[in-house]
C-alpha positions in Angstrom: 0.0 0.0 0.0 2.9 2.3 0.7 4.1 1.7 -2.9 0.7 2.8 -4.2 0.8 6.0 -2.2 4.2 6.8 -3.6 3.0 6.2 -7.1 0.0 8.4 -6.6 2.2 11.1 -5.1 4.5 11.0 -8.2 1.5 11.1 -10.5 0.0 14.1 -8.7 3.3 15.9 -8.9 3.4 15.2 -12.6 -0.1 16.5 -13.3 0.6 19.7 -11.4 3.8 20.3 -13.2 2.5 19.6 -16.7 2.0 23.3 -17.7 5.6 24.5 -17.8 6.7 21.9 -20.3 3.3 21.2 -21.9 4.0 22.7 -25.3 7.2 20.7 -25.9 6.8 17.5 -23.9 3.1 17.1 -23.6 2.6 14.0 -25.8 5.4 12.1 -24.0 4.1 13.3 -20.6 0.6 12.0 -21.4 1.9 8.6 -22.4 4.0 8.3 -19.3 1.2 9.5 -17.1 -1.2 6.9 -18.5 1.4 4.2 -18.1 1.9 5.0 -14.4 -1.8 5.2 -13.8 -2.4 1.8 -15.3 0.4 0.4 -13.2 -1.1 1.9 -10.1 -4.5 0.4 -10.8 -2.9 -3.1 -11.2 -1.0 -2.6 -7.9 -4.2 -1.6 -6.1 -6.0 -4.6 -7.5 -3.2 -6.9 -6.3 -3.2 -5.4 -2.8 -7.0 -5.7 -2.6 -6.8 -9.4 -3.6 -4.2 -10.0 -0.9 -6.4 -8.3 1.7 -9.4 -10.3 0.7 -7.4 -13.5 1.1 -6.2 -12.4 4.5 -9.8 -11.5 5.4 -11.0 -15.0 4.7 -8.2 -16.5 6.7 -9.0 -14.3 9.7 -12.6 -15.2 9.5 -11.7 -18.9 9.6 -9.3 -18.3 12.5 -12.0 -16.4 14.4 -14.5 -19.3 13.9 -11.9 -21.8 15.0 -11.1 -19.9 18.2 -14.8 -19.4 18.9 -15.4 -23.1 18.7 -12.6 -23.7 21.2 -14.0 -21.0 23.5 -10.9 -18.8 23.3 -12.5 -15.4 23.7 -9.3 -13.4 24.0 -7.9 -14.7 20.8 -11.3 -14.0 19.1 -11.1 -10.4 20.2 -7.6 -9.9 18.9 -8.4 -11.5 15.6 -11.6 -9.5 15.3 -9.6 -6.2 15.7 -7.3 -7.3 13.0 -10.2 -8.2 10.8 -11.7 -4.7 11.3 -8.4 -3.0 10.4 -8.0 -5.2 7.4 -11.5 -4.4 6.1 -10.8 -0.7 6.6 -7.7 -1.0 4.5 -9.6 -2.9 1.8 -12.1 0.0 1.7 -9.2 2.4 1.3 -8.1 0.6 -1.8 -11.5 1.3 -3.4 -11.1 5.0 -2.5 -7.6 5.1 -4.0 -8.8 3.2 -7.1 -11.5 5.8 -7.6 -8.9 8.6 -7.3 -6.7 6.9 -9.9 -9.6 6.5 -12.3 -10.5 10.2 -11.8 -6.9 11.1 -12.6 -6.9 9.0 -15.7 -10.1 10.7 -16.9 -8.5 14.1 -16.1 -5.5 13.2 -18.2 -7.7 12.1 -21.1 -9.6 15.4 -20.9 -6.3 17.4 -20.8 -5.1 15.5 -23.9 -8.3 16.3 -25.7 -8.1 19.9 -24.8 -4.5 20.1 -26.0 -5.4 18.5 -29.3 -8.2 21.1 -29.7 -5.8 23.9 -28.8 -3.3 22.6 -31.3 -5.9 22.5 -34.0 -7.0 26.0 -33.2 -3.4 27.2 -33.2 -2.8 25.6 -36.7 -6.1 27.2 -38.0 -5.1 30.6 -36.6 -1.7 30.4 -38.3 -3.4 29.4 -41.6 -5.9 32.3 -41.3 -3.0 34.7 -40.5 -1.1 33.6 -43.5 -4.1 34.0 -45.8 -4.9 37.4 -44.4 -1.3 38.5 -45.0 -1.5 37.4 -48.7 -5.0 38.9 -49.2 -4.8 42.7 -49.5 -8.3 44.2 -49.1 -7.5 47.2 -51.2 -6.0 45.1 -54.0 -9.0 42.7 -53.8 -11.4 45.6 -54.1 -9.5 47.0 -57.0 -9.6 43.7 -58.8 -13.3 43.4 -58.3 -13.8 46.9 -59.6 -11.7 46.2 -62.7 -13.6 43.0 -63.3 -16.9 44.9 -63.2 -15.6 47.6 -65.5 -14.3 45.1 -68.1 -17.5 43.1 -67.8 -19.5 46.3 -68.6 -17.2 47.0 -71.6 -17.7 43.5 -72.9 -21.5 43.8 -72.6 -21.5 47.1 -74.5 -19.3 45.7 -77.2 -21.5 42.7 -77.6 -24.6 44.9 -77.8 -23.0 47.1 -80.5 -22.1 44.1 -82.5 -25.5 42.6 -82.2 -27.1 45.9 -83.3 -24.8 46.1 -86.3 -25.6 42.6 -87.4 -29.3 43.2 -87.0 -29.1 46.3 -89.2 -27.2 44.4 -91.9 -29.6 41.5 -91.9 -32.6 43.7 -91.7 -31.4 45.8 -94.7 -30.8 42.6 -96.7 -34.3 41.3 -95.8 -35.9 44.7 -96.9 -34.0 44.7 -100.2 -35.0 41.1 -100.9 -38.6 41.9 -100.0 -38.6 44.9 -102.3 -37.3 42.9 -105.1 -40.0 40.3 -104.6 -42.7 43.0 -104.8 -41.2 44.4 -108.0 -41.1 41.0 -109.5 -44.7 40.3 -108.5 -45.9 43.7 -110.0 -44.1 43.0 -113.2 -45.7 39.6 -113.4 -49.1 41.1 -112.9 -48.5 43.7 -115.6 -47.4 41.0 -118.0 -50.6 39.0 -117.3 -52.8 42.1 -117.9 -50.9 43.0 -121.1 -51.2 39.4 -122.4 -55.0 39.5 -121.7 -55.5 42.7 -123.6 -53.5 41.5 -126.5 -55.6 38.3 -126.6 -58.9 40.4 -126.7 -57.7 42.6 -129.7 -60.1 42.7 -132.8 -59.4 40.1 -135.5 -59.5 42.8 -138.2 -56.4 44.3 -136.7 -54.5 41.2 -137.4 -54.3 42.2 -141.1 -52.3 45.2 -140.1 -49.4 43.8 -138.2 -47.3 47.0 -138.2 -50.1 49.3 -136.8 -51.2 46.7 -134.3 -47.7 46.1 -133.1 -47.2 49.9 -132.7 -50.5 50.2 -130.8 -49.6 47.2 -128.6 -46.2 48.6 -127.9 -47.7 52.0 -127.0 -50.2 50.4 -124.6 -47.6 48.3 -123.0 -45.3 51.2 -122.2 -48.1 53.3 -120.9 -49.5 50.5 -118.8 -46.1 49.8 -117.3 -45.6 53.5 -116.4 -49.0 53.7 -114.9 -48.5 50.6 -112.7 -45.1 51.8 -111.6 -46.5 55.2 -110.6 -49.3 53.6 -108.7 -46.7 51.7 -106.7 -44.7 54.9 -106.2 -41.8 53.7 -108.4 -40.4 56.4 -110.7 
């Protein structure tokens, strides 16, 4: 039991003195601490087992002395049994303390890991902030917006120009179609008039041809003027 107390004392000293060297030696200290605590628990278990064995022996001795009627011996053995049981109860208390220290060590280990992660994150953020110039970033965004507006304006101008070109081509083609249609209609009307001419006129080809020619020219001019074509 004295060995257990010495181990606990050394463990307590180690926990109290973790902070000064915690940044450099903390992982090794945690491993050493856990190893000592596990060893302490095993030692406590062995001591308790030995005490329980002695307890059973004392109980047998007390029963034996009681059968023989030796009251004085029974009193002495009973006192020893009481002391032994108190010592056994102390082992449970010490074991609970060791378990608590082990839990505390695990909590400290977890906290240090979180602190390390936060430290690494802070360094990363600091490095990013150093490389990221707010003024330069703002200027870059403004330049991007400016160039984007230029691109949109250029695209709009190109589209308007293309629309004008294709619209003009469509209008010219449509005008040509109208002219062709009018000429076709004029040709049909002239052909109809020529077909209805008197048969007597067929004996005078020169005069008829001259009259037909005159009608054709006048009719064409009239139709063109009606369409607004000079």
